[in-house]
C-alpha positions in Angstrom: 1.6 -15.2 -57.8 1.3 -18.9 -56.1 -2.3 -20.5 -54.5 -0.6 -20.2 -51.4 0.2 -16.5 -51.5 -2.8 -15.8 -52.9 -4.2 -17.2 -49.6 -2.1 -15.4 -47.3 -2.6 -11.9 -48.5 -6.3 -12.8 -48.5 -5.9 -13.5 -45.1 -4.0 -10.7 -44.4 -6.1 -8.2 -45.7 -8.9 -9.7 -43.9 -7.3 -9.4 -40.7 -6.1 -5.9 -41.3 -9.3 -4.5 -42.8 -9.1 -1.0 -41.9 -12.8 -0.3 -42.4 -14.1 -1.8 -39.1 -11.8 0.9 -37.4 -12.7 3.3 -40.1 -16.9 2.8 -39.1 -15.8 2.9 -35.3 -13.6 6.2 -35.4 -16.6 7.9 -37.2 -18.8 7.1 -34.7 -16.3 8.1 -31.8 -17.4 10.7 -29.6 -14.6 12.5 -27.5 -14.5 16.0 -25.4 -13.0 19.2 -26.6 -10.1 20.3 -24.3 -9.3 23.8 -23.9 -5.5 24.7 -24.5 -4.1 27.7 -22.0 -1.5 30.3 -23.2 2.2 28.8 -24.3 3.4 25.7 -26.1 3.0 22.1 -24.3 4.4 19.1 -25.2 3.6 15.3 -24.7 6.1 11.9 -25.1 4.2 8.6 -24.4 5.8 5.9 -22.9 3.8 3.2 -24.5 3.8 -0.6 -23.3 4.3 -3.5 -25.7 1.5 -5.8 -25.8 0.2 -7.7 -28.8 -3.5 -6.1 -29.6 -5.9 -8.6 -31.0 -7.9 -6.0 -33.2 -6.8 -2.6 -35.0 -9.6 -0.8 -32.8 -8.2 -2.2 -29.4 -4.7 -0.7 -30.9 -6.3 2.5 -32.0 -7.8 2.8 -28.3 -4.3 2.2 -26.8 -3.2 4.9 -28.6 -6.2 7.2 -28.2 -6.0 6.7 -24.8 -2.4 8.3 -24.2 -3.8 10.9 -26.7 -6.7 11.7 -24.3 -4.3 12.2 -21.3 -2.0 14.7 -23.4 -5.1 16.6 -24.6 -6.5 16.8 -21.0 -2.8 18.4 -20.2 -3.1 21.1 -23.0 -0.3 19.5 -25.4 -0.3 20.9 -28.7 2.3 18.5 -30.1 2.7 14.2 -28.8 5.1 12.0 -30.0 4.5 8.4 -29.7 7.8 5.5 -29.9 9.9 3.8 -32.7 8.4 0.3 -34.1 5.0 1.4 -33.0 3.3 -1.7 -35.5 4.7 -4.3 -33.3 1.5 -4.4 -30.9 0.0 -4.8 -34.4 1.2 -8.0 -34.6 -1.4 -9.4 -32.4 -3.5 -9.9 -35.1 -1.8 -12.5 -36.3 -2.8 -16.1 -34.4 0.0 -17.6 -32.9 2.4 -15.1 -32.8 3.5 -14.6 -29.3 4.3 -18.2 -29.6 6.1 -17.7 -32.9 7.7 -14.9 -31.3 9.5 -17.2 -28.4 10.8 -19.5 -30.7 14.7 -19.8 -31.4 16.6 -20.2 -35.0 20.0 -19.2 -36.4 20.8 -15.5 -36.9 21.2 -15.5 -40.9 17.8 -17.7 -40.8 16.1 -15.1 -38.2 17.5 -12.2 -40.7 15.5 -13.8 -43.8 12.8 -14.4 -42.4 12.3 -11.2 -40.3 12.9 -9.3 -43.8 10.5 -11.3 -45.4 7.6 -10.9 -42.8 8.0 -7.1 -42.8 8.3 -7.0 -46.6 4.4 -9.1 -46.5 2.8 -7.3 -43.6 4.0 -3.5 -43.9 1.5 -2.3 -46.3 -1.0 -3.8 -44.1 0.6 -2.4 -40.9 1.2 0.9 -42.6 -2.7 1.1 -43.2 -4.0 0.6 -40.1 -0.9 2.9 -38.4 -1.5 6.1 -41.1 -5.7 6.0 -39.8 -4.6 5.7 -36.3 -2.1 8.4 -36.0 -4.0 10.3 -38.5 -7.3 10.4 -36.9 -6.1 10.5 -33.4 -4.3 14.5 -34.5 -7.3 15.4 -35.9 -9.7 14.3 -33.5 -7.1 16.5 -30.8 -6.4 19.2 -33.1 -2.7 17.9 -32.3 0.8 17.6 -34.3 1.3 14.0 -33.8 4.3 12.2 -34.3 3.0 8.4 -35.0 6.4 7.2 -34.4 8.1 4.8 -36.7 7.3 1.6 -38.5 9.5 -0.5 -40.7 7.6 -1.0 -43.9 9.0 -1.6 -47.6 9.4 1.2 -50.0 10.7 0.8 -53.3 11.4 -2.8 -52.9 13.7 -1.7 -49.5 13.0 -1.5 -45.6 13.1 1.3 -44.0 12.3 2.5 -40.5 10.3 5.8 -40.9 8.4 8.3 -38.6 5.7 10.1 -40.0 4.1 13.8 -38.9 0.4 14.3 -39.0 -0.7 18.3 -38.7 -4.2 18.9 -36.4 -6.5 18.6 -39.8 -5.3 15.1 -40.1 -2.8 15.6 -43.3 0.3 14.2 -43.2 2.8 16.8 -42.6 6.1 14.5 -43.5 8.2 11.8 -42.6 12.2 10.7 -41.7 13.8 7.8 -42.3 15.9 6.1 -39.7 19.7 7.4 -40.6 21.7 4.5 -38.4 20.6 1.1 -38.2 21.3 -1.4 -35.1 22.9 -4.8 -35.9 19.8 -6.0 -35.5 18.6 -4.3 -38.3 21.3 -4.7 -40.3 20.7 -8.6 -39.9 17.5 -7.9 -41.8 18.4 -5.4 -44.3 17.1 -2.7 -43.4 18.3 0.5 -45.3 18.9 3.9 -44.0 18.2 7.1 -44.9 20.2 10.2 -46.3 18.2 13.2 -45.5 17.6 14.6 -42.0 14.2 17.0 -42.3 13.1 20.0 -40.2 9.6 20.7 -40.1 8.3 24.6 -39.7 5.4 24.0 -37.1 3.6 27.1 -36.2 5.2 27.8 -32.9 8.9 25.7 -33.1 11.1 24.0 -36.0 10.9 20.6 -35.5 12.9 17.6 -36.0 12.5 13.7 -35.5 15.0 11.3 -36.1 14.8 8.0 -35.1 16.4 5.8 -31.6 19.9 5.5 -32.7 20.4 8.2 -34.4 20.6 10.0 -31.0 23.6 8.2 -30.5 25.8 10.4 -32.6 26.1 13.9 -31.7 25.8 14.9 -36.0 22.4 14.1 -35.6 21.6 17.0 -33.8 24.3 18.9 -35.4 22.7 19.1 -38.5 19.1 19.3 -37.4 20.2 22.4 -35.5 22.2 23.7 -38.0 19.0 23.5 -40.5 17.1 25.3 -37.8 15.6 22.9 -35.3 14.3 24.2 -31.7 12.8 20.7 -31.2 14.6 17.5 -31.7 12.0 14.3 -31.1 13.7 10.7 -30.7 11.2 7.6 -30.5 13.1 5.1 -29.2 12.7 1.2 -28.6 16.0 -0.4 -26.5 16.0 -3.8 -26.4 17.7 -3.9 -23.7 17.8 -4.3 -19.6 17.3 -0.6 -18.3 20.8 1.1 -17.1 20.8 4.7 -16.2 24.2 5.3 -17.9 23.2 3.4 -21.0 20.1 5.4 -21.5 22.2 8.8 -21.1 24.0 7.8 -24.3 21.3 9.3 -26.3 19.1 12.4 -26.1 20.4 13.9 -22.9 24.2 14.6 -24.2 23.0 15.8 -28.0 20.5 18.6 -26.4 22.9 19.8 -24.0 25.6 19.5 -27.1 22.8 21.1 -29.6 21.1 23.6 -27.3 17.6 22.1 -28.5 14.6 20.9 -26.9 14.4 16.8 -27.0 11.4 14.7 -26.3 11.9 11.4 -26.1 9.5 8.7 -26.7 9.5 5.3 -25.8 8.4 1.6 -26.3 8.6 -0.5 -23.2 7.5 -4.0 -21.6 8.1 -7.4 -22.6 6.6 -10.0 -25.1 8.0 -13.4 -25.7 11.6 -12.9 -25.9 11.6 -9.1 -26.7 11.8 -7.0 -23.8 12.2 -3.2 -24.2 12.7 -0.7 -21.7 13.2 3.5 -21.7 11.9 6.1 -19.8 9.8 9.2 -21.7 10.8 12.4 -21.3 11.4 16.3 -22.2 15.0 17.5 -22.1 16.2 20.9 -22.1 19.7 22.7 -21.8 20.7 22.9 -18.3 20.1 26.5 -17.4 16.5 26.2 -18.9 15.6 23.3 -16.2 14.4 24.1 -12.6 17.1 21.8 -11.0 20.1 22.9 -13.3 20.2 18.8 -14.5 18.5 19.0 -18.5 15.8 17.5 -17.2 12.1 19.3 -17.7 10.3 15.8 -17.0 11.1 12.7 -16.9 8.8 9.4 -16.4 9.4 7.8 -12.9 9.5 4.2 -14.5 10.9 2.5 -17.2 7.9 0.3 -17.9 4.4 1.4 -17.9 2.3 3.6 -19.9 2.4 6.8 -19.4 2.9 10.3 -20.9 4.8 12.8 -19.8 3.6 16.8 -20.7 5.7 19.7 -20.4 5.8 23.5 -21.1 8.1 24.4 -23.8 9.4 27.9 -24.4 11.0 28.4 -27.5 11.3 32.3 -27.3 13.5 31.8 -24.2 15.8 29.2 -26.0 16.5 31.2 -28.8 17.3 33.9 -26.2 19.6 31.5 -24.8 21.4 30.5 -27.7 22.0 34.2 -28.6 23.4 35.1 -25.4 25.4 31.5 -24.6 29.2 32.2 -24.8 30.0 28.8 -25.4 28.3 28.4 -28.7 30.2 31.2 -29.9 33.9 29.4 -29.3 33.6 27.5 -32.5 36.6 26.7 -35.0 34.9 26.6 -38.2 37.9 27.0 -40.0 39.4 23.9 -38.0 36.2 21.5 -38.9 36.0 22.3 -42.2 39.9 21.3 -43.0 39.4 17.8 -41.3 35.6 16.3 -41.5 35.4 16.7 -45.2 38.2 14.0 -45.1 37.1 11.9 -42.1 33.6 11.4 -43.6 
């Protein structure tokens, strides 16, 4: 390791030192909230802004969790790429993000930066979301972060229990062209976690574009599928519709969408956090339990879910039984 590499790593260890945040959390006093009967879930819509300290980042995430706790939520979901606000700890980062370069050079530089920053970001991420889970005694899907693992880059989401312990993780299964440009490696397994109130899966963003993802989750017993997103595009109702809403209708599961939104430099994210259900299980028969009113700004969407009603609906739904498994086995094994 050269002198410059040593200096950079010492600087990053200083800037991303988790000890001040640990001390802050230890001294934190929070109100305890009572939960009513039944299951309530929360989807966060997080405004992307560059934070100058780990404590500032933690407080932004905690503010959203507190709103969910006030509403009695037992499960809360954060968006994809929730590590991005932590890059505000780097001096001059906004100016750097505004600069243009060749796409091939950008891919190489982004990969190098993610490989370098990943371990430091991961420490703050784990401390933040495991602490939020423990403080509010909630299940927390902390959103996804892009970090190195065994020499490869993965976009991975993590689930924490009410005691703050890690329950499990999920690697993104389908990469975007931008992610392919910096060599993101995709996962090869879709996990379903059995929580006391429901079976939950949480594939990441692009994974909801393909019906196979939800079909696998449903076949593995999922009742709720969470999709954390970070869509870097102008908001369009029909473009937004290509993801979780049709997948929920096809698979007969509840869906929770958490969204990273906002503009920093040349990066512009849009999306609406929401909770979705099969048409017949929603008040207006539109498949939307509750959704954010606008595609920008912080928001927390809380909604009740009836898991037993969902399971009864599946048993009684005539269309779900109208499947030609012989046909599927004939073609799918050769087409994939």
